[in-house]
C-alpha positions, 0 to 999 in steps of 0.5 A, spaced: 669 582 382 664 578 378 660 576 385 660 583 387 656 585 380 652 579 381 650 581 388 648 588 386 644 585 380 640 580 384 638 586 389 638 592 385 635 590 378 628 587 382 629 594 386 629 598 380 623 594 377 619 595 383 619 602 382 614 602 376 607 601 377 607 596 371 611 590 370 617 590 366 618 597 366 611 599 363 612 594 357 605 593 354 605 587 350 599 582 348 594 585 353 593 588 360 590 581 362 597 578 360 601 583 363 598 582 369 599 575 369 606 576 368 607 581 374 604 576 378 610 571 376 615 577 376 613 578 383 616 570 384 622 571 380 624 578 384 623 574 391 627 568 388 633 573 385 633 578 392 633 571 396 639 569 392 642 576 392 642 576 400 645 569 400 651 571 396 652 577 400 652 573 406 656 567 403 661 572 400 662 578 405 669 576 406 671 576 399 668 583 398 672 586 403 678 585 398 674 589 393 673 595 398 680 596 401 677 602 406 673 599 412 670 605 413 666 604 406 666 597 406 661 596 412 656 602 410 656 599 403 654 592 405 649 594 410 646 599 405 645 593 400 643 588 405 638 593 408 635 594 401 635 587 400 632 585 406 626 590 406 625 588 399 624 581 401 619 583 406 615 587 401 615 582 396 613 576 401 607 581 403 606 581 395 606 574 395 602 573 401 596 577 398 597 575 390 591 570 390 586 575 394 582 581 391 578 580 384 579 575 379 583 577 373 576 576 369 573 581 373 579 586 373 580 586 366 574 586 361 575 587 353 571 587 347 573 588 340 570 592 334 572 593 327 576 599 328 578 599 335 578 595 342 575 597 348 578 595 355 576 596 362 580 596 368 576 595 374 581 598 380 579 596 387 584 599 392 580 596 398 578 600 404 583 606 403 580 608 397 574 608 392 573 603 387 572 605 379 572 603 372 577 606 367 575 605 360 580 605 355 581 605 347 586 599 346 590 600 340 595 595 337 602 596 335 607 592 332 610 586 335 604 585 339 605 591 343 599 595 345 597 602 347 592 605 351 588 611 351 583 613 357 576 615 355 573 616 362 574 614 369 567 612 372 565 610 379 565 603 381 558 599 378 556 593 381 554 589 375 555 593 368 556 592 361 558 596 355 558 596 348 560 601 342 554 604 338 556 608 332 561 613 335 559 612 342 561 608 348 554 606 352 555 603 359 549 600 362 549 599 370 544 593 373 540 599 376 538 601 369 543 607 369 546 608 363 552 613 361 555 614 354 561 617 352 563 620 345 569 616 342 569 621 335 575 625 339 579 619 340 579 617 332 581 610 330 587 606 332 593 607 327 
């Protein structure tokens, strides 16, 4: 019975966690950059867990027959679990192969800290299938090093840009001398 729970946990916990767009079910701890790094390591851990779960499923399939007495239920259940595990392994492996490609973490995550708030910028570049953009957030600290993000504005991708806070305004300056400003007064300070 324990081996059945172990197999299900090794295959379905990574499966459920992969359904969330952010690592660890959307937990926001320390910083977005840190959580991105955790997400990469979590991908490796999930791939290992699913591999072990599939190996245990193959090794202990005879013992599992004793837990499910009806053959009509045994084969569909084992086949379903194996299919979910195998497909998950395939997609996790593809994620591992593409892990080092794309923008560096420093290009993807930028943050500046001011007296009463932090401004965080996430650069998203989905590649040929979508348009690239920058999302500007106010990052507010919470207890135990957790944080919360409040979206200020999402803008089209800029090659080289800088940003700073001036009074209650967020000023974004692009390399082509384009300047944008966003009012921060409606967001208030972090509490």
